[in-house]
Backbone as JSON Lines, residues from 0, in Angstrom:
{"i":0,"aa":"M","n":[32.59,140.46,103.2],"ca":[33.19,139.2,102.86],"c":[32.42,138.53,101.72]}
{"i":1,"aa":"Y","n":[31.11,138.57,101.75],"ca":[30.29,137.95,100.71],"c":[30.59,138.58,99.35]}
{"i":2,"aa":"L","n":[30.72,139.9,99.31],"ca":[31.01,140.62,98.07],"c":[32.36,140.18,97.51]}
{"i":3,"aa":"K","n":[33.34,140.0,98.37],"ca":[34.66,139.59,97.93],"c":[34.61,138.2,97.28]}
{"i":4,"aa":"I","n":[33.93,137.27,97.87],"ca":[33.81,135.92,97.32],"c":[33.07,135.96,95.99]}
{"i":5,"aa":"E","n":[32.01,136.75,95.93],"ca":[31.25,136.87,94.7],"c":[32.12,137.48,93.6]}
{"i":6,"aa":"L","n":[32.9,138.49,93.93],"ca":[33.78,139.12,92.96],"c":[34.84,138.14,92.48]}
{"i":7,"aa":"L","n":[35.41,137.36,93.38],"ca":[36.43,136.38,93.0],"c":[35.85,135.32,92.07]}
{"i":8,"aa":"S","n":[34.64,134.87,92.34],"ca":[34.04,133.87,91.47],"c":[33.73,134.47,90.1]}
{"i":9,"aa":"F","n":[33.45,135.75,90.05],"ca":[33.21,136.43,88.78],"c":[34.49,136.52,87.97]}
{"i":10,"aa":"L","n":[35.62,136.71,88.65],"ca":[36.9,136.89,87.97],"c":[37.54,135.58,87.54]}
{"i":11,"aa":"M","n":[37.03,134.45,88.01],"ca":[37.62,133.17,87.65],"c":[37.34,132.86,86.19]}
{"i":12,"aa":"I","n":[38.36,132.37,85.51],"ca":[38.2,132.0,84.11],"c":[38.71,130.58,83.91]}
{"i":13,"aa":"D","n":[38.24,129.96,82.86],"ca":[38.64,128.58,82.61],"c":[40.06,128.54,82.04]}
{"i":14,"aa":"E","n":[40.66,127.34,82.05],"ca":[42.05,127.17,81.63],"c":[42.26,127.55,80.16]}
{"i":15,"aa":"E","n":[41.31,127.23,79.32],"ca":[41.44,127.53,77.9],"c":[41.52,129.04,77.67]}
{"i":16,"aa":"T","n":[40.65,129.8,78.32],"ca":[40.67,131.25,78.19],"c":[41.96,131.83,78.74]}
{"i":17,"aa":"L","n":[42.4,131.32,79.87],"ca":[43.64,131.79,80.48],"c":[44.82,131.52,79.55]}
{"i":18,"aa":"A","n":[44.86,130.34,78.94],"ca":[45.94,130.0,78.02],"c":[45.95,130.94,76.82]}
{"i":19,"aa":"Q","n":[44.77,131.27,76.29],"ca":[44.69,132.18,75.16],"c":[45.14,133.58,75.56]}
{"i":20,"aa":"M","n":[44.79,134.0,76.75],"ca":[45.2,135.32,77.23],"c":[46.72,135.39,77.4]}
{"i":21,"aa":"N","n":[47.33,134.28,77.73],"ca":[48.77,134.22,77.93],"c":[49.51,133.93,76.63]}
{"i":22,"aa":"G","n":[48.81,133.89,75.53],"ca":[49.42,133.7,74.24],"c":[49.67,132.25,73.87]}
{"i":23,"aa":"K","n":[49.16,131.33,74.63],"ca":[49.33,129.92,74.31],"c":[48.18,129.48,73.41]}
{"i":24,"aa":"Y","n":[48.52,128.77,72.36],"ca":[47.5,128.29,71.44],"c":[46.75,127.11,72.06]}
{"i":25,"aa":"V","n":[45.46,127.16,71.93],"ca":[44.62,126.08,72.41],"c":[43.98,125.42,71.2]}
{"i":26,"aa":"C","n":[44.28,124.16,71.01],"ca":[43.75,123.41,69.88],"c":[42.23,123.25,70.04]}
{"i":27,"aa":"P","n":[41.47,123.52,68.98],"ca":[40.03,123.34,69.07],"c":[39.68,121.88,69.38]}
{"i":28,"aa":"Q","n":[38.63,121.68,70.13],"ca":[38.22,120.32,70.5],"c":[37.86,119.48,69.29]}
{"i":29,"aa":"N","n":[37.35,120.12,68.25],"ca":[36.91,119.38,67.07],"c":[38.01,119.25,66.01]}
{"i":30,"aa":"A","n":[39.25,119.58,66.37],"ca":[40.36,119.51,65.41],"c":[40.62,118.05,65.03]}
{"i":31,"aa":"G","n":[40.84,117.85,63.75],"ca":[41.12,116.51,63.25],"c":[42.57,116.11,63.47]}
{"i":32,"aa":"P","n":[42.91,114.89,63.11],"ca":[44.26,114.39,63.34],"c":[45.33,115.17,62.57]}
{"i":33,"aa":"A","n":[45.03,115.62,61.37],"ca":[46.01,116.38,60.59],"c":[46.3,117.72,61.26]}
{"i":34,"aa":"W","n":[45.26,118.37,61.77],"ca":[45.41,119.65,62.46],"c":[46.27,119.46,63.71]}
{"i":35,"aa":"R","n":[45.97,118.43,64.47],"ca":[46.74,118.15,65.69],"c":[48.19,117.79,65.37]}
{"i":36,"aa":"A","n":[48.41,117.04,64.29],"ca":[49.77,116.67,63.9],"c":[50.57,117.9,63.49]}
{"i":37,"aa":"A","n":[49.93,118.8,62.77],"ca":[50.61,120.04,62.37],"c":[50.98,120.86,63.59]}
{"i":38,"aa":"M","n":[50.06,120.95,64.54],"ca":[50.32,121.69,65.77],"c":[51.48,121.07,66.54]}
{"i":39,"aa":"E","n":[51.48,119.76,66.65],"ca":[52.54,119.06,67.37],"c":[53.88,119.16,66.66]}
{"i":40,"aa":"A","n":[53.85,119.37,65.34],"ca":[55.08,119.54,64.56],"c":[55.65,120.94,64.72]}
{"i":41,"aa":"G","n":[54.92,121.81,65.41],"ca":[55.43,123.15,65.68],"c":[54.87,124.24,64.81]}
{"i":42,"aa":"I","n":[53.9,123.92,63.98],"ca":[53.28,124.94,63.13],"c":[52.36,125.8,63.98]}
{"i":43,"aa":"D","n":[52.46,127.11,63.81],"ca":[51.62,128.04,64.57],"c":[50.23,128.06,63.96]}
{"i":44,"aa":"M","n":[49.36,127.23,64.48],"ca":[48.02,127.08,63.91],"c":[47.15,128.31,64.13]}
{"i":45,"aa":"S","n":[47.52,129.16,65.08],"ca":[46.75,130.4,65.28],"c":[46.86,131.29,64.05]}
{"i":46,"aa":"L","n":[48.01,131.25,63.37],"ca":[48.16,132.04,62.14],"c":[47.28,131.49,61.04]}
{"i":47,"aa":"I","n":[47.17,130.17,60.98],"ca":[46.28,129.53,59.99],"c":[44.84,129.92,60.27]}
{"i":48,"aa":"E","n":[44.44,129.85,61.54],"ca":[43.07,130.21,61.91],"c":[42.78,131.66,61.56]}
{"i":49,"aa":"D","n":[43.73,132.55,61.85],"ca":[43.53,133.97,61.54],"c":[43.39,134.18,60.03]}
{"i":50,"aa":"A","n":[44.21,133.5,59.24],"ca":[44.14,133.64,57.79],"c":[42.81,133.12,57.25]}
{"i":51,"aa":"L","n":[42.31,132.04,57.85],"ca":[41.05,131.47,57.37],"c":[39.84,132.33,57.71]}
{"i":52,"aa":"K","n":[40.01,133.28,58.62],"ca":[38.92,134.21,58.93],"c":[38.79,135.29,57.86]}
{"i":53,"aa":"L","n":[39.83,135.45,57.04],"ca":[39.82,136.46,55.99],"c":[39.21,135.9,54.71]}
{"i":54,"aa":"T","n":[38.72,136.78,53.89],"ca":[38.24,136.36,52.57],"c":[39.46,136.11,51.69]}
{"i":55,"aa":"P","n":[39.3,135.38,50.6],"ca":[40.43,135.19,49.68],"c":[41.01,136.53,49.2]}
{"i":56,"aa":"E","n":[40.16,137.49,48.95],"ca":[40.63,138.8,48.5],"c":[41.47,139.49,49.58]}
{"i":57,"aa":"Q","n":[41.05,139.37,50.83],"ca":[41.82,139.97,51.92],"c":[43.17,139.28,52.07]}
{"i":58,"aa":"R","n":[43.2,137.98,51.91],"ca":[44.47,137.23,52.0],"c":[45.41,137.65,50.88]}
{"i":59,"aa":"L","n":[44.87,137.8,49.66],"ca":[45.7,138.24,48.55],"c":[46.23,139.65,48.78]}
{"i":60,"aa":"A","n":[45.41,140.52,49.34],"ca":[45.84,141.89,49.62],"c":[46.98,141.9,50.64]}
{"i":61,"aa":"E","n":[46.87,141.08,51.67],"ca":[47.95,141.0,52.67],"c":[49.22,140.45,52.03]}
{"i":62,"aa":"H","n":[49.07,139.45,51.18],"ca":[50.21,138.86,50.49],"c":[50.9,139.92,49.62]}
{"i":63,"aa":"Q","n":[50.11,140.7,48.92],"ca":[50.66,141.74,48.05],"c":[51.39,142.8,48.87]}
{"i":64,"aa":"Q","n":[50.88,143.14,50.04],"ca":[51.56,144.1,50.9],"c":[52.94,143.58,51.31]}
{"i":65,"aa":"V","n":[53.04,142.31,51.62],"ca":[54.33,141.73,51.99],"c":[55.28,141.76,50.8]}
{"i":66,"aa":"I","n":[54.8,141.4,49.62],"ca":[55.63,141.43,48.42],"c":[56.14,142.85,48.17]}
{"i":67,"aa":"N","n":[55.24,143.84,48.26],"ca":[55.64,145.23,48.05],"c":[56.72,145.66,49.05]}
{"i":68,"aa":"F","n":[56.55,145.26,50.3],"ca":[57.53,145.59,51.34],"c":[58.89,144.97,51.02]}
{"i":69,"aa":"L","n":[58.89,143.7,50.62],"ca":[60.14,143.02,50.29],"c":[60.82,143.65,49.08]}
{"i":70,"aa":"L","n":[60.04,144.06,48.11],"ca":[60.6,144.74,46.94],"c":[61.22,146.08,47.33]}
{"i":71,"aa":"E","n":[60.58,146.8,48.24],"ca":[61.14,148.07,48.72],"c":[62.47,147.84,49.43]}
{"i":72,"aa":"I","n":[62.53,146.8,50.24],"ca":[63.77,146.48,50.96],"c":[64.86,146.12,49.96]}
{"i":73,"aa":"Q","n":[64.52,145.32,48.96],"ca":[65.49,144.92,47.95],"c":[66.01,146.15,47.2]}
{"i":74,"aa":"E","n":[65.1,147.04,46.83],"ca":[65.47,148.25,46.1],"c":[66.36,149.15,46.98]}
{"i":75,"aa":"A","n":[66.01,149.29,48.24],"ca":[66.82,150.11,49.15],"c":[68.22,149.53,49.3]}
{"i":76,"aa":"G","n":[68.31,148.2,49.38],"ca":[69.62,147.56,49.49],"c":[70.46,147.78,48.25]}
{"i":77,"aa":"Q","n":[69.84,147.71,47.08],"ca":[70.57,147.9,45.83],"c":[71.02,149.34,45.67]}
{"i":78,"aa":"S","n":[70.19,150.29,46.1],"ca":[70.56,151.7,45.96],"c":[71.65,152.11,46.94]}
{"i":79,"aa":"H","n":[71.87,151.33,47.98],"ca":[72.92,151.61,48.96],"c":[74.13,150.72,48.77]}
{"i":80,"aa":"G","n":[74.19,150.03,47.64],"ca":[75.36,149.22,47.3],"c":[75.43,147.88,48.0]}
{"i":81,"aa":"A","n":[74.38,147.44,48.66],"ca":[74.38,146.13,49.32],"c":[74.27,145.04,48.27]}
{"i":82,"aa":"K","n":[74.89,143.93,48.57],"ca":[74.82,142.83,47.61],"c":[74.3,141.59,48.28]}
């Protein structure tokens, strides 16, 4: 019985961690009013946070990959007679 209680207390996690595991965004405690307003307006701030973890060069590379993909789609549509 003691082992079971100890194991359960080990498995307990705080609400913030649980929310993140369930895919819910948790606003940082030190977020300013503009950050909170953007979040409340429905902007996915987790995408902003992920982008800010990248270097400017990495962000540009990701942007270029998206542009290349869109150009490929456009070209494929034109070659198949789509308008």
